[in-house]
DSSP file (Angstrom, degrees, kcal/mol; ACC not computed):
  #  RESIDUE AA STRUCTURE BP1 BP2  ACC     N-H-->O    O-->H-N    N-H-->O    O-->H-N    TCO  KAPPA ALPHA  PHI   PSI    X-CA   Y-CA   Z-CA
    1    1 A X              0   0    0      0, 0.0     2,-0.4     0, 0.0     0, 0.0   0.000 360.0 360.0 360.0 136.0  -10.5   22.1  -59.0
    2    2 A X        -     0   0    0      0, 0.0     2,-0.5     0, 0.0     0, 0.0  -0.686 360.0-172.0 -87.3 129.5  -11.0   25.4  -57.1
    3    3 A X        -     0   0    0     -2,-0.4     3,-0.1     3,-0.0     0, 0.0  -0.976  21.0-133.6-120.5 117.1   -8.8   28.4  -58.0
    4    4 A X        -     0   0    0     -2,-0.5     2,-0.1     1,-0.1     3,-0.1  -0.274  29.8 -96.2 -68.1 156.0   -9.2   31.4  -55.7
    5    5 A X        -     0   0    0      1,-0.1    -1,-0.1     2,-0.1     2,-0.1  -0.414  44.5-105.8 -66.7 144.2   -9.5   34.8  -57.1
    6    6 A X    >>  -     0   0    0      1,-0.1     4,-1.8    -2,-0.1     3,-0.6  -0.384  27.2-116.1 -68.6 153.9   -6.2   36.8  -57.3
    7    7 A X  H 3> S+     0   0    0      1,-0.2     4,-2.7     2,-0.2     5,-0.2   0.855 112.9  58.3 -61.7 -37.4   -5.8   39.6  -54.7
    8    8 A X  H 3> S+     0   0    0      1,-0.2     4,-1.9     2,-0.2    -1,-0.2   0.858 107.3  48.3 -63.8 -33.0   -5.8   42.4  -57.3
    9    9 A X  H <> S+     0   0    0     -3,-0.6     4,-2.4     2,-0.2    -1,-0.2   0.887 110.9  50.0 -73.2 -39.0   -9.2   41.3  -58.6
   10   10 A X  H  X S+     0   0    0     -4,-1.8     4,-2.7     2,-0.2     5,-0.2   0.922 111.2  49.9 -61.8 -43.6  -10.6   41.1  -55.0
   11   11 A X  H  X S+     0   0    0     -4,-2.7     4,-2.5     1,-0.2     5,-0.2   0.905 111.0  48.9 -62.2 -42.3   -9.2   44.6  -54.3
   12   12 A X  H  X S+     0   0    0     -4,-1.9     4,-2.1    -5,-0.2    -1,-0.2   0.916 113.1  46.7 -64.9 -43.5  -10.8   46.0  -57.5
   13   13 A X  H  X S+     0   0    0     -4,-2.4     4,-1.7     2,-0.2    -2,-0.2   0.919 115.1  46.1 -65.5 -43.4  -14.2   44.5  -56.8
   14   14 A X  H  X S+     0   0    0     -4,-2.7     4,-2.7     2,-0.2     5,-0.4   0.900 112.5  49.8 -67.2 -40.3  -14.2   45.7  -53.2
   15   15 A X  H  X S+     0   0    0     -4,-2.5     4,-1.6     1,-0.2    -1,-0.2   0.891 112.4  47.7 -66.2 -38.6  -13.0   49.2  -54.1
   16   16 A X  H  < S+     0   0    0     -4,-2.1    -1,-0.2    -5,-0.2    -2,-0.2   0.829 116.3  45.5 -70.0 -30.9  -15.7   49.5  -56.8
   17   17 A X  H  < S+     0   0    0     -4,-1.7    -2,-0.2    -5,-0.2    -1,-0.2   0.910 134.1   2.9 -80.0 -43.9  -18.4   48.2  -54.4
   18   18 A X  H  < S-     0   0    0     -4,-2.7    -3,-0.2     1,-0.3    -2,-0.2   0.328  97.9-108.9-135.8  10.0  -17.7   50.2  -51.2
   19   19 A X     <  -     0   0    0     -4,-1.6    -1,-0.3    -5,-0.4    -2,-0.1  -0.303  61.6 -21.5  92.2-176.8  -14.9   52.7  -51.7
   20   20 A X  S    S-     0   0    0      1,-0.1     2,-0.2    -2,-0.1     6,-0.0  -0.277  74.2 -96.1 -70.8 155.4  -11.3   52.8  -50.4
   21   21 A X        -     0   0    0      1,-0.1     6,-0.2     2,-0.0    -1,-0.1  -0.519  37.8-125.6 -73.1 133.5  -10.3   50.9  -47.3
   22   22 A X    >   -     0   0    0      4,-1.5     3,-0.6    -2,-0.2    -1,-0.1  -0.450  17.5-120.8 -75.9 152.6  -10.3   52.9  -44.1
   23   23 A X  T 3  S+     0   0    0      1,-0.2    -1,-0.1    -2,-0.1    -2,-0.0   0.716 108.6  39.7 -70.0 -19.3   -7.1   53.0  -42.0
   24   24 A X  T 3  S-     0   0    0      2,-0.1     9,-0.5     8,-0.0    -1,-0.2   0.460 125.9  -9.5-109.7  -1.4   -8.7   51.5  -38.9
   25   25 A X  S <  S-     0   0    0     -3,-0.6     7,-0.3     1,-0.3     4,-0.1  -0.641  86.8 -41.8-161.3-142.7  -11.0   48.9  -40.3
   26   26 A X        -     0   0    0      2,-0.3    -4,-1.5     5,-0.3    -1,-0.3   0.000  60.6 -85.7 -95.5-161.6  -12.6   47.4  -43.4
   27   27 A X  S    S+     0   0    0     -6,-0.2     2,-0.2     2,-0.1     3,-0.0   0.847 103.1  68.3 -79.0 -36.7  -14.2   48.7  -46.5
   28   28 A X  S >  S-     0   0    0      1,-0.1     3,-1.9    -6,-0.0    -2,-0.3  -0.561  95.5 -97.9 -89.2 148.9  -17.7   49.2  -45.2
   29   29 A X  T 3  S+     0   0    0      1,-0.3    -1,-0.1    -2,-0.2     3,-0.1  -0.433 111.5  21.5 -61.0 133.8  -18.7   51.9  -42.6
   30   30 A X  T 3  S+     0   0    0      1,-0.3    -1,-0.3    -2,-0.1     2,-0.2   0.350  97.9 119.1  90.1  -5.8  -18.8   50.2  -39.2
   31   31 A X    <   +     0   0    0     -3,-1.9    -1,-0.3    -5,-0.1    -5,-0.3  -0.499  50.7  35.1 -90.3 163.4  -16.6   47.3  -40.1
   32   32 A X  S    S-     0   0    0     -7,-0.3    -7,-0.2    -2,-0.2     2,-0.2  -0.291 104.1 -23.9  91.4-177.9  -13.3   46.4  -38.5
   33   33 A X        -     0   0    0     -9,-0.5     2,-0.1     1,-0.1    -3,-0.1  -0.462  68.8-119.0 -71.0 136.3  -12.1   46.8  -34.9
   34   34 A X        -     0   0    0     -2,-0.2     2,-0.2     1,-0.1    -1,-0.1  -0.448  31.1-103.5 -74.3 148.0  -13.9   49.4  -32.9
   35   35 A X        -     0   0    0     -2,-0.1     2,-0.3     1,-0.1    -1,-0.1  -0.495  37.9-129.9 -71.4 139.8  -11.9   52.2  -31.5
   36   36 A X        -     0   0    0     -2,-0.2     2,-0.3    -3,-0.1    -1,-0.1  -0.660  11.0-123.8 -94.8 148.6  -11.2   51.9  -27.8
   37   37 A X        -     0   0    0     -2,-0.3     2,-0.2     1,-0.1    -1,-0.0  -0.679  33.8-107.8 -84.1 140.9  -11.8   54.5  -25.2
   38   38 A X        -     0   0    0     -2,-0.3     2,-0.6     1,-0.1    -1,-0.1  -0.503  30.5-143.4 -68.3 137.5   -8.8   55.5  -23.1
   39   39 A X        +     0   0    0     -2,-0.2     3,-0.2     1,-0.2    -1,-0.1  -0.909  24.5 172.9-107.2 116.7   -9.1   54.1  -19.6
   40   40 A X  S    S+     0   0    0     -2,-0.6     2,-0.4     1,-0.3    -1,-0.2   0.938  74.2  10.9 -85.3 -55.9   -7.7   56.4  -16.8
   41   41 A X  S    S-     0   0    0      2,-0.0     2,-0.6     0, 0.0    -1,-0.3  -0.992  70.3-150.6-127.7 129.8   -8.8   54.6  -13.7
   42   42 A X        +     0   0    0     -2,-0.4     2,-0.4    -3,-0.2    -3,-0.0  -0.890  20.6 171.3-105.6 121.8  -10.2   51.1  -13.8
   43   43 A X        -     0   0    0     -2,-0.6     2,-0.5     2,-0.0    -2,-0.0  -0.995  22.0-144.1-129.9 133.4  -12.6   50.1  -11.0
   44   44 A X        +     0   0    0     -2,-0.4     2,-0.3     2,-0.0    -2,-0.0  -0.842  21.5 177.3 -98.2 131.5  -14.7   46.9  -10.8
   45   45 A X        -     0   0    0     -2,-0.5     2,-0.5     2,-0.0    -2,-0.0  -0.967  25.0-132.5-129.8 149.4  -18.2   47.1   -9.4
   46   46 A X        +     0   0    0     -2,-0.3     2,-0.4     0, 0.0    -2,-0.0  -0.898  29.9 178.9-103.2 125.2  -20.8   44.3   -9.1
   47   47 A X        -     0   0    0     -2,-0.5     2,-0.1     4,-0.0    -2,-0.0  -0.938  23.1-135.0-124.7 145.1  -24.3   45.2  -10.3
   48   48 A X     >  -     0   0    0     -2,-0.4     4,-2.3     1,-0.1     5,-0.2  -0.447  41.7 -95.8 -86.4 175.2  -27.5   43.3  -10.5
   49   49 A X  H  > S+     0   0    0      1,-0.2     4,-2.2     2,-0.2     5,-0.1   0.835 123.3  51.6 -65.0 -33.8  -29.6   43.5  -13.7
   50   50 A X  H  > S+     0   0    0      2,-0.2     4,-2.3     1,-0.2    -1,-0.2   0.921 110.6  47.8 -69.9 -43.1  -31.9   46.3  -12.4
   51   51 A X  H  > S+     0   0    0      1,-0.2     4,-2.4     2,-0.2    -2,-0.2   0.904 112.1  50.8 -62.4 -40.4  -28.9   48.5  -11.4
   52   52 A X  H  X S+     0   0    0     -4,-2.3     4,-2.2     1,-0.2    -2,-0.2   0.915 110.1  48.9 -63.4 -43.2  -27.3   47.9  -14.8
   53   53 A X  H  X S+     0   0    0     -4,-2.2     4,-2.1     2,-0.2    -1,-0.2   0.892 110.7  51.1 -64.2 -39.5  -30.5   48.8  -16.6
   54   54 A X  H  X S+     0   0    0     -4,-2.3     4,-2.3     2,-0.2    -2,-0.2   0.920 111.3  47.1 -64.3 -44.1  -30.9   52.0  -14.5
   55   55 A X  H  X S+     0   0    0     -4,-2.4     4,-1.8     1,-0.2    -2,-0.2   0.880 111.7  50.6 -67.0 -36.9  -27.3   53.1  -15.3
   56   56 A X  H  <>S+     0   0    0     -4,-2.2     5,-3.9     2,-0.2     6,-0.4   0.880 110.1  50.7 -66.5 -36.5  -27.7   52.4  -19.0
   57   57 A X  H ><5S+     0   0    0     -4,-2.1     3,-1.1     3,-0.2    -2,-0.2   0.905 110.4  49.0 -66.5 -40.8  -30.9   54.4  -19.0
   58   58 A X  H 3<5S+     0   0    0     -4,-2.3    -1,-0.2     1,-0.2    -2,-0.2   0.828 115.4  44.8 -66.5 -30.9  -29.1   57.3  -17.3
   59   59 A X  T ><5S-     0   0    0     -4,-1.8     3,-1.1    -5,-0.2    -1,-0.2   0.179 115.8-110.8 -99.7  17.2  -26.3   57.1  -19.8
   60   60 A X  T < 5S-     0   0    0     -3,-1.1    -3,-0.2     1,-0.3    -4,-0.1   0.908  87.5 -35.5  54.8  46.0  -28.5   56.8  -22.9
   61   61 A X  T 3 <S+     0   0    0     -5,-3.9     2,-0.6     1,-0.2    -1,-0.3   0.286 119.1 106.3  95.5  -9.6  -27.5   53.2  -23.5
   62   62 A X    <>  -     0   0    0     -3,-1.1     4,-2.0    -6,-0.4    -1,-0.2  -0.916  53.3-160.2-109.1 119.7  -23.9   53.5  -22.3
   63   63 A X  H  > S+     0   0    0     -2,-0.6     4,-2.1     1,-0.2     5,-0.2   0.889  91.6  52.7 -65.2 -41.4  -23.0   52.0  -18.9
   64   64 A X  H  > S+     0   0    0      1,-0.2     4,-2.0     2,-0.2    -1,-0.2   0.906 110.6  47.4 -62.0 -42.2  -19.8   54.1  -18.5
   65   65 A X  H  > S+     0   0    0      1,-0.2     4,-2.5     2,-0.2    -1,-0.2   0.880 109.4  54.6 -67.1 -37.5  -21.7   57.3  -19.1
   66   66 A X  H  X S+     0   0    0     -4,-2.0     4,-2.2     2,-0.2    -2,-0.2   0.896 107.8  48.9 -62.6 -40.8  -24.4   56.3  -16.7
   67   67 A X  H  X S+     0   0    0     -4,-2.1     4,-2.3     2,-0.2    -1,-0.2   0.913 111.8  49.6 -64.3 -42.1  -21.9   55.7  -13.9
   68   68 A X  H  X S+     0   0    0     -4,-2.0     4,-2.6     2,-0.2    -2,-0.2   0.899 110.2  50.3 -64.7 -40.3  -20.4   59.1  -14.6
   69   69 A X  H  X S+     0   0    0     -4,-2.5     4,-2.2     2,-0.2    -1,-0.2   0.910 110.5  50.2 -63.5 -42.0  -23.8   60.8  -14.6
   70   70 A X  H  X S+     0   0    0     -4,-2.2     4,-1.5     2,-0.2    -2,-0.2   0.906 111.8  47.5 -63.7 -42.0  -24.6   59.1  -11.2
   71   71 A X  H  X S+     0   0    0     -4,-2.3     4,-0.5     1,-0.2     3,-0.2   0.934 113.6  47.3 -63.3 -46.5  -21.3   60.3   -9.7
   72   72 A X  H >< S+     0   0    0     -4,-2.6     3,-0.6     1,-0.2    -2,-0.2   0.853 109.2  55.6 -64.0 -34.5  -21.8   63.8  -11.0
   73   73 A X  H 3< S+     0   0    0     -4,-2.2    -1,-0.2     1,-0.2    -2,-0.2   0.857 112.3  41.0 -66.9 -36.0  -25.4   63.9   -9.7
   74   74 A X  H 3<        0   0    0     -4,-1.5    -1,-0.2    -3,-0.2    -2,-0.2   0.358 360.0 360.0 -99.6   5.4  -24.4   63.0   -6.1
   75   75 A X    <<        0   0    0     -3,-0.6    -1,-0.2    -4,-0.5    -2,-0.1   0.445 360.0 360.0 -95.6 360.0  -21.3   65.1   -5.8
C-alpha cells in the first residue's frame, strides 16, 4: 500500500535542496508563473513568418520590442 510523504517532510527536502520558496513561483529559479507585462493598448496585427522573424530580430528575440523599434524607427 502506498503512503504519500507528509507535507512537512516534502517542505524540508525541498528547502534543503533549493532554498526558500519565492513569493511568485516555485522553489527553483525560473519556476512558477511568469510575470506578465502590463498592456496599455492592445492591437492585433497579422504577420507572415518572414515579417515575424524580422521583428524578432529587430527586438533581440522579443516580438513586442521589435514592433516598438520599428515604430520608433519610422516616426
